N, C-alpha and C positions, 0 to 999 in steps of 0.2 A: 367734588366730595364724593356725590352719588355715584358717579361713574367708575371712581376708584374703589369704593364698597361694593358695587357691582363684579367689578374685574376680580377683585381678591375673593369674591363666593364664589365665581366661575372657576377660578384658576384651584381652589380649593376642592370642588366637585371633580374637575378634571386630574387631579393629582393623585387623589382617594380610589374613587371608585373605577375608571378605567384601570389603573395600576395593577390592583386587584385582579380585575380581570384578566389582564395581559400575563401577571405573575402566575396563576393557575395554571399548574401543571397536569393536574388529574381531570377526566373529564366529567361533565356531571351524570353521564350516564352510558354505559356498555354492555351490549347484550340485552340481558335481561334485568340488567342490574341499575338501579337509580339511585342517584348520591341522596343520601338522609341527612347527612351533618358534614359541613366543611369547616374543618378548622383553622382553615388561614394558611397563606404562606407564610412562613416563618425564616426569617433572617439568620443565617448561619452563624454560630459564636466568632468571636475575632480570635480563634486560637490559633498556633502556628501549625496545626497537623490542617486545618480548614483551609488555612492561608495556602499551604503546600499544594492543596491539590484544587485550589480555585472553586471552593465551594459558595454557590450562587441564590440556591433556591432551596427551600424543603416543602412540598405540601403533602396534606394528611386530609383524609376524609373516610367517613363511614356510609358504608353502601348496604341496601337491604333488596331482596328479593324473597316476596313472599314473608314466611317468617325466617328466612335466613339472612345472616346479618358478616359482613366481613368489613375488614379494616385496609386502608390502603394507604401506605405513605411512599412519597418521590422524591429524592434530592439530584439535585443537577450539579454537575462540578465542568469544569473548566473544558476539557476536552476527553475523548473517551479513556485515555491511558490513565487520567486521573481517577474518572469513574472506575476504571478497572483496579485500580488500587485499594479504593474503598469498597467495591465489591468482595475482593478476596479477605479483606480484613475484617468483614463480616461473617465467612466461613467458619466453620466449625467441626470437628470432627464428627462424624455420624452423617452429614449431610450428603445425599446423593445428587447426580444429575438428573434435571427433569426434562421431559418431552416437550414442554412449552418452547423454550428457546435454546440456541446453539451454548448461551451463559446464562443458565440459569441451576439454582438447589434448591433441593427441598427436603425439610426435616416434620417433624410432628407437631410444630408449631406456627409452619407458614411456609411461603414461598419466597425466595430472593432472587432478582433478577436484573441482568445488567442490558440495556439497550442504549446503543451509541453512550450518550456520557450523562446517562441516567441510571440510577440505582434503585428499583422497586421494591418493595417490600409487602406483601400480602398476607394478611393474620389469617388463619381459617381457610386454607386455600383449597381445602378438601371439599367444601360445599360448592365450589365454583368449577364448572365445566372446562375443558381444555380448549372447546371453541372460544368461550367467554373470555379466557385470559388473553388467548390469541386476539381476539378483538380488541382488549385492554391495549395490549403491547402496539397493534396497529395504530391506535389514538393517540398513543403516547410519542411515536416516531416522528410527529410533526413536528415536537418540542427538541429532539434529540439530534446531536451531532453525530453525523454518519460516517465519518471517516475511520480507518481501520484500527483495530486494537494492535496493542504493542507484540509482535512476532516474537519475542522469547518466551513466549507463555507456552509455545507448542514446541521449544526445546525439552521439557520435561520429560522424563523417561516414565512410560504407564505401567511396566512392571513394578508390582508391589508399591504402588503411591497408594497413601491413605489419604482417601477422598476427604475434602475439607479442610486440609492443610496447605493448600497452595496459598501462597503470598506473593503479592507483585508490587515492588516499589519503585518510583521515579525520584524518591527523594530520601533524604539521611532520614526523616522522621519516623516513615513509612517502614523503613527498614529496620530501625531500632524495634519499633512494635511488632514487626513480624519477628526477629529473632527471640524478643520476650514472650511471643506466643507458641514458638516451635520450642520451648524449653532450652534456647542457647543464650541466655542474658548476656553472659561475659563476651559474647562476638558484637553486643552494640557498641563496643569501644571501636569497631573498625569502620564505623559509619563514617569518620571523615578521612579515614584513607582510601576508601573505595572510589571518591568522586562521583557521588550519584548527584543526581539533577541538573536542571539545566544553567544554574548558579554556579556550578563547579568548574574546574577546567577540562575536566573529560566528559560532562553530559551523559554519563554512564545511568543504566536500569539495572534491575535486579529481581530474580525471580526464586523463589524458595518452596520448599515441600517438603514434606516427612516420607520415610518409605520403610515397610517391614523389614528387617533382613534376616527372617527366619528362625533366629534365637532368641527371641522373645523380645528385642528391644528394638530400636530404629535409628536411623540415620537420616540425617539432615542434608540436602543438597542446594548448595547457594550457587546460582550461574548469574554472572555478572558480564552485561553485553555493552561494548564500546563503539564508538563511531566506527573505527579503524583499527587493524592490525599494530599500528605502530602506537597508540594509545595504549592497547591493551599490553604490548610489550612491556611498556615504561610501568605501566602499574603491576605488573608480575614481578619486575625487578623490584618496586619498590615494598610490596608485601610478603615476598620469600623470605627477606631478613627480621621482618616484624613477627611472623607466625612464629619463626624459628626462636625468638629472643624470649617468649613470654610464655611460662609455664601453663597457662590456661588455655591457650591454644596446641597444646603438646598434641602430636600425631596429626594435625592439620597442615595439610600441602595446596599449594595452588598450582594448577597447569592453566596452559593457554592454547586453544585451538582458534585459529585466525584471531579475530576481535573478541572470542568469549572465553571468559577466565570460570572456571570451576573449582568450587571447594567443599569437601564433604567435612562438616563441621563436627569434632571430635569424634571421628568414625570409630567403630569398634573394632575395626583391623584394616590394615592396609590393602588387606584382598577385597573386602566390602568396598573399600573407597574405590577401588578400580573398577570394579565388577559394575557400581552405580554410574561412574564416568562413562564406562564403555557404552551405557545405554542412552545417554544423552545423543537426542534426536537434532543432532546441528551437523549439518553437511557444508563444506566449503568447494568451491571449485574457482581457482585462478585461472584467469584466461589472458593469453597477450594477442589482439588481433592485429594484424600488419596487413598493409596492403598487400598483393601479390597477383600475377598475371599467369595464365598458363597457356604456352605456345605449342600449338598442335599444327601440324603440317597434313593437309586433305590429302586422301590418297589418289594413286598417278591416275586412275580411272577417270575420277572427278576433274581433275587438272586438265585433262584432253576432252572431256567431254565440254568444261568450259571454254576451252580456245576453239573447238570446233563450231560449238554456238554463237561465240563473239562473232567468229571470221565470217560465219554464215549471214548474220547478222547485217556486218558491215557491208557485205557484197548486195544484200537486199536492200540496203539504205542507198547504196551508191547508185544501184541500178534505177531506183525508182526517181532518185536526184536526177538521173542521166536523161530519163522520159520526161520528166516534167520540164528540163530545160530544153529538150529537143522541141517539145511542144510549144513552148513558151516562144524559141526562135522562130519557128515556120509561121507562128501566128504575129511575129513583128514584122518577118519579111514581107508578108502578105498585107498587112495593114499599114507597114510604112515601109516601103522597099526602098532600100538604100539610103535611110535614115538611122538606122539602129545598128544592125547590123551589115558588114560586107558595103561600106563606104566608099566606092571605088575613088570618089573626089577627093577624100581627105585622107585617104589608107593605101598603101601600098603593100603586095606581099612580095617580101624576098625568095625567089624560088634558084634552085641549083642548076635547073635545065639537065636532069640527068637520064632523061628519056628523050624520045624523037619529038614530042609535043612543043612547039615554039612557045619560047618564055612571052608571057605577057603580064606585066605586074598589077594588071587589074583582075585577073582572073582569080577568084578566090577558092576555086575547086579545080 
């Protein structure tokens, strides 16, 4: 009984103290900043959106440096694509890119940053130097999944882009939240038709952004990337009659470029939609590699040169072999006369007798 009690106490200590230490994502210090208060690791709520991005942990804490104080919050998701969805969902118009990292945005309130599958929020970031922020990112990279981000994010045109309106979605819930944030709530009805997410039949992903059209209004571009052109073509034929049949989708058309579908949601004019589509940074190249062989005849001079060198080589080889055989024969005749060569007792030489020399079958010369 005493052993059982001791075991339970040890199990409790192991399951509480080390687990919290392992789950802590934020560092105890970085640069010249020290952690003043750690609010602890909070498990994400079991809502459908958190499940879609596989949210696993959330850490936050306060840091001080002299009289300066900041707050840092870090959220961890299933993979970098899921984290990128949550990163873009927290962007808002007015945020501008930051020099701290390639996927970072800043506003008057704080810094939003993506590193691997971690989304970082730093409040009062103006009090922190760029060097200290980069050291914070370096300390977080040990907890982050560094697989590549989805390539569709680079397909958006840059001309006229309203910073902070970029939205990425790997599932239907993220897409619905994105179109609502971009003031196109009617297009949330397209969510089941786009086959977004790994649980769907097509496993597509979407990217949206708003653009200034120079006429006092904005256009919203939707890009949907499918695994291959065949699935994209199938979805194209599925969406075309659907868009034409409903009044709320008036003016919206869908076009395909290889595996990418593009839609300008409720465009101000067909010309503006065509101009926006033309600026999409998506290039495809279809290649077909076949085995081939190139037959080329060498020049005649090269052929003659090869022939002469080969003949000369054979002559030299024959001469060397002849000399070696002659030396060997002479040695055998001297060392073993009449036993190896010119064996008159066991061999006779057939002669024609064409000259005046008498025929002697024992005469080998």
